[in-house]
N, C-alpha and C positions, 0 to 999 in steps of 0.2 A: 534546782537552779532555774531562775526565771529568764526567759529569752526576751530581750527588748522587742517592743512592738515593731520598730522599723525593720528588724531582721525578719520578723514574721511576714510583714508586708512584702519584702523582697522575695522571701521564699515562696510566698503565695503567687507572686507574679511569675517566678521561674517555673513553678509547677503548672500554672495556667497556660503559659506559653508553650511549654513542653507538651502538654496534653493536646494542644491544637495542631502541632506540627504534622503528625501523621494524617490528620483530617485534611489539612491544607495540601499536603503532598498528594493525597488520594484525589482531592478535588482538581488539582492541576493535571494529574494523569487523565482523569475523566474528561476534562476540558480538551486535552490534546487528542484523545481518542475521538471525541465528538467532532472536532475540527477535521481530523483525518478522514472520518466517514463522509463528512460534507465534501471534502476535496475529491474523494473517490467518486462520489455521485456527480458532482458538477464537471469534473475533468473527463468523464466518460470512461473511466478505467473498466467498469463492468461491461461496457458495450462489447469489448473483445475478450477480456479475461474471465468473464462469467458466461458459461454456456447457456444459450437461450435468452439472455437478458434483454438484448435489444428487440428481438422479435416478439417477446412477451410484454413489451412496454414496461420493463422493470419489475415484473411480478415474480421474481425469483427470490426464494427465502434467503435472508442474509447468511445463513449457515452454509449456503452453496456459492457465495460470492468469491471471486478471485482465485478459483481453482484451475484456471486455464481452460483451453477449449481445443477440440479436434477439428474445428472448422478452420481450414487453411486460407491463406491470402496469397494468391499466386500472381506473379507478374514477372517482368524481365529479370528481377533479382533472384527468382526461385519461388519457393513456397515457404512462408513463415507461419508459425502457430503461436498463439498467445500463451505465454508460460504460466505456470502455477505460481502466482505471486506469494501465496501463503507459505508454500514450501520454500521458495527462494528467500523470503524475509526471515523465515525460521532458521536459516543456515548462516546468516551474516549479522554482524553487529550494526547498531544504529549508525555509528560513525562510518562504517564501510558503506552502508546504504547511501548516506548523504554524499560521500565522496564519489561513488559510482554514478549516482543519479545526475550529478552535476556535469559529467563528461560523457554520458551514455550516447552512443551513435548507433541506434537500432535500425533494422531494415523496416520497410513499410509493412503494415500501415501504422506502426508505433510512432506517435508524434513525440519523439525523444526531445525535440527542441522545446516543447512545452515543459517537460520534466526538467530539462537543463535550466529553464528560466525561473523555476520555483525557488522561493526563498528557502534558506536553511530551516527556518521554523516550520514552513509548510512541509518540507520533506520529512522532518522529524515527526510531524503530526501524522503523515501518511504511514510512516513506519510504525508508530504507536498503534494506529488503528488496525493495520494489517496483522501486526503481531498479536493484538488482542483477539483476533478471530481464531488463532491457533493454527499451527502447521498441520496440514492434511496432505497425505500422499494422493496424488492424482496424476498419473502419467499422461502427458500429451505428446503428440508426434514431434519428431525432430525436424529441423530445417531440411528442405529438399532442394537440390540444384535445379536450375531452370529447365534442364532437359528431362527431368523426371516428372511424370504425371502422378499427382497424388491419388492415393486409394481412398482417401477420406473426402467428404464434401469440401468444396472450396469456392471462394469467390475469385473470379478472374478479373484482374486489374489491367487496364489498357496501358499501352506505352505512354510514358510521360510526354508532354508537349515539348517540341524542339525550340 
């Protein structure tokens, strides 16, 4: 049985389009990941969430990025430690991340207002990038009340202006 030429053309188009879909989707994911990496770098996420990043001038291998830090930030609120973002992102869905990031009210020095102001697309790009790094266990100290002196190195913050 002969297949009419117009059906072969349509079939060829369908096969051609289908063959490009995974490549397009892969390209979109790679674009999201690249945008997320860019946002991590310009938003200063590594400055706190990557041990030694700021003092080294950013010369920490990407494989060690966003694992948290034991350097504390002490002030009237207590002592906070930058969490392991890779482990955190590894435990929640993209939609949960976007929802939480939009309303997060963190203690200093985390600039949660900047995270709250990011677009949904930016937050999804951050998620894609951090997720692409893989979840790695790296325990960081827990929050300490204001009356507890940290046993780890810390940066002492002054009282805020009145």
